C-alpha positions in Angstrom: 120.1 293.9 132.0 116.7 293.7 133.8 114.0 291.6 132.2 111.2 293.8 130.9 107.9 292.4 132.0 105.2 293.7 129.5 101.7 294.4 130.6 98.9 291.8 130.8 96.7 291.2 127.7 94.4 288.4 126.5 92.6 287.8 123.2 89.5 285.9 122.2 86.8 285.8 119.4 83.3 286.1 120.8 79.7 286.3 119.5 76.9 288.2 121.3 73.2 287.1 121.6 69.9 289.0 121.5 69.6 289.6 125.2 71.3 292.7 126.7 74.1 291.7 129.0 75.6 294.2 131.4 79.1 294.0 132.8 81.9 295.9 134.5 85.5 294.8 135.1 88.8 296.0 136.3 90.6 295.7 133.0 90.0 297.6 129.7 88.5 295.9 126.7 88.8 296.4 123.0 85.8 295.3 121.0 86.6 294.9 117.3 83.9 293.4 115.2 84.9 290.9 112.5 81.4 290.3 111.0 77.8 291.3 111.7 76.9 294.2 114.0 76.7 294.6 117.8 74.8 297.3 119.7 77.0 298.5 122.6 76.3 301.0 125.4 79.2 302.3 127.5 78.3 304.5 130.5 75.1 305.7 128.9 76.6 306.2 125.4 75.5 303.9 122.7 76.5 303.0 119.2 76.4 300.2 116.7 79.6 298.4 116.1 80.5 296.9 112.7 83.8 295.9 111.0 84.2 299.6 110.3 83.6 300.7 113.9 85.0 299.4 117.2 84.9 300.4 120.8 87.2 300.7 123.8 85.7 300.1 127.2 88.0 301.5 129.8 88.5 299.8 133.2 85.6 300.2 135.6 83.1 301.4 132.9 79.6 299.9 132.9 78.7 298.5 129.5 76.2 296.2 127.9 75.7 294.7 124.5 73.4 292.7 122.3 72.9 291.7 118.7 70.0 290.6 116.6 72.2 289.1 113.9 75.0 286.6 113.6 78.2 288.3 114.7 81.8 287.7 115.6 84.2 290.2 117.4 87.8 290.2 118.3 88.0 291.0 122.0 91.2 292.1 123.6 91.4 292.4 127.4 94.1 294.7 128.7 95.4 295.6 132.1 95.0 299.3 131.7 96.8 300.1 134.9 99.9 298.3 133.6 99.9 299.7 130.1 100.9 303.4 130.0 99.3 304.8 126.9 98.0 308.3 126.2 94.8 307.0 124.5 93.0 305.9 127.7 91.7 309.3 128.9 90.5 310.3 125.4 88.9 306.9 124.8 87.0 307.2 128.1 85.2 310.2 126.7 84.9 308.8 123.2 84.6 305.0 123.5 83.5 304.4 119.9 86.1 304.7 117.2 86.2 304.2 113.5 88.5 301.4 112.4 90.9 302.9 109.9 92.3 300.8 107.0 95.6 300.5 109.0 93.7 299.3 112.1 91.6 296.9 110.0 94.7 295.3 108.6 96.1 294.8 112.1 92.8 293.4 113.3 92.7 290.9 110.4 96.3 289.9 111.1 95.4 289.3 114.7 92.4 287.2 113.7 94.5 285.1 111.4 97.2 284.7 114.0 94.9 283.3 116.7 93.0 280.9 114.3 93.5 277.6 116.0 96.6 278.7 117.9 97.4 280.3 121.2 99.0 283.7 120.7 102.2 284.2 122.7 101.5 286.7 125.4 104.5 288.9 124.5 103.4 289.1 120.9 99.9 290.1 121.8 101.1 292.7 124.2 103.2 294.2 121.4 100.2 294.6 119.2 98.0 296.5 121.7 99.9 299.9 121.7 99.8 299.9 117.8 96.1 299.1 117.8 95.4 301.9 120.3 97.4 304.3 118.1 95.5 303.4 115.0 92.1 303.5 116.8 93.0 307.1 117.8 93.7 307.7 114.1 97.3 308.7 115.0 100.5 307.5 113.4 102.0 304.7 115.5 104.2 306.2 118.2 107.9 305.3 118.3 107.2 303.5 121.7 104.4 301.5 120.1 106.7 300.4 117.2 109.4 299.5 119.7 106.9 297.4 121.7 105.8 295.6 118.6 109.4 294.9 117.6 110.3 293.6 121.1 107.3 291.3 121.1 107.9 290.0 117.6 111.7 289.4 118.2 111.1 287.6 121.5 108.5 285.4 119.9 110.9 284.6 117.1 114.4 284.4 118.7 115.6 281.8 116.2 115.4 284.3 113.3 118.8 285.8 112.1 118.1 289.2 113.6 120.5 292.1 112.9 120.2 295.7 114.0 119.3 296.6 110.5 116.5 294.0 110.3 115.2 295.2 113.7 115.2 298.8 112.5 113.4 297.7 109.2 110.7 295.9 111.2 110.2 298.9 113.4 110.2 301.2 110.4 112.9 303.5 111.6 116.6 304.2 111.0 119.3 302.2 112.7 120.4 305.4 114.6 116.9 306.1 115.8 116.5 302.5 116.9 119.7 302.7 119.0 118.6 306.0 120.5 115.1 304.6 121.4 116.6 301.5 123.0 118.9 303.7 125.1 116.0 305.9 126.1 113.4 303.2 126.9 115.6 300.2 127.9 119.0 301.6 128.8 120.5 299.1 126.4 121.4 298.5 122.8 119.4 296.4 120.3 122.2 293.8 120.2 122.6 293.6 123.9 118.8 293.3 124.5 118.5 290.5 121.9 121.5 288.6 123.4 119.9 289.0 126.9 116.6 287.6 125.7 118.2 284.7 123.9 120.3 283.8 126.9 117.3 284.0 129.2 115.2 281.8 126.9 118.1 279.3 126.6 118.4 279.2 130.4 114.6 278.6 130.7 114.8 275.7 128.2 117.8 274.2 130.0 116.1 274.3 133.3 112.6 273.2 132.3 113.0 271.0 129.2 114.9 267.9 128.2 115.7 269.2 124.7 119.2 268.5 123.5 121.5 271.5 124.0 122.1 271.7 120.2 118.4 272.1 119.6 118.1 274.8 122.3 120.9 276.7 120.6 119.1 276.6 117.3 115.7 277.5 118.9 117.2 280.6 120.6 119.1 282.0 117.7 122.7 280.9 118.6 123.1 278.8 115.5 124.9 275.9 117.1 125.9 274.5 120.5 129.4 276.0 120.4 128.0 279.5 119.9 125.6 279.1 122.9 128.5 277.7 125.0 130.7 280.7 124.2 127.9 283.1 125.0 127.2 281.5 128.3 130.9 281.3 129.3 131.3 285.0 128.5 128.2 286.4 130.1 127.2 283.8 132.8 130.5 282.2 133.6 129.1 278.7 133.0 128.3 276.2 130.2 124.9 274.9 129.1 125.7 271.4 130.5 126.8 272.8 133.9 123.9 275.2 134.0 121.5 272.4 133.4 123.0 270.2 136.1 122.8 272.9 138.7 119.3 274.2 137.7 120.5 277.8 138.1 118.3 280.8 137.8 119.1 283.2 134.9 121.2 286.2 135.8 122.0 288.0 132.6 123.7 291.4 133.2 124.4 292.5 129.7 124.9 296.1 128.5 
């Protein structure tokens, strides 16, 4: 099964000063105020951002901002070209969007998650489609829920995931989850999870000195014997042999 490379995204918390600052960049930017207010202009359109109103600056758009009060905003930079989402064209015309209660909860969760910690890139990339959906005041699309599930599962491979728990996280039926995996990834939930666990185990075997038993636990295999069985079956090797040879991962699971 091919490794799915999600699109680029980065996140930060910033404050803006009293001087107007103009900028333009090749990536899109989500500006989501946490406190205070920020005056923002995007391609000649202006509005005041507050914790109840945010903005999306599409790639290539001139924009400037300033604030006369103390302020903090959650800023999410996104490679727009890499992230296929139907919101971009609409948000280019209407860059300012009310932050719905659902979007507010997601923003607050993102804020808490980055407090003092680096957010795993895959997890952040899983949040962005959901956030765009909620800013558009639309129910989260199935593809957005799948992206969030994939990001969360990959960031927490040690959890005892089942198809049922994955469906519950994505808020859909097991049958719908299976169909969505086939449509989007040409795989099943179980096969995708096994592939990600094996790939992560292989990375740790190549690039860390952790004991094999610890790697098995960290990647959701439970114990060293379970990891050994999985690698024998799908990679025709063992953890110890793989580590000695420094092989590249080659999971081909369906």
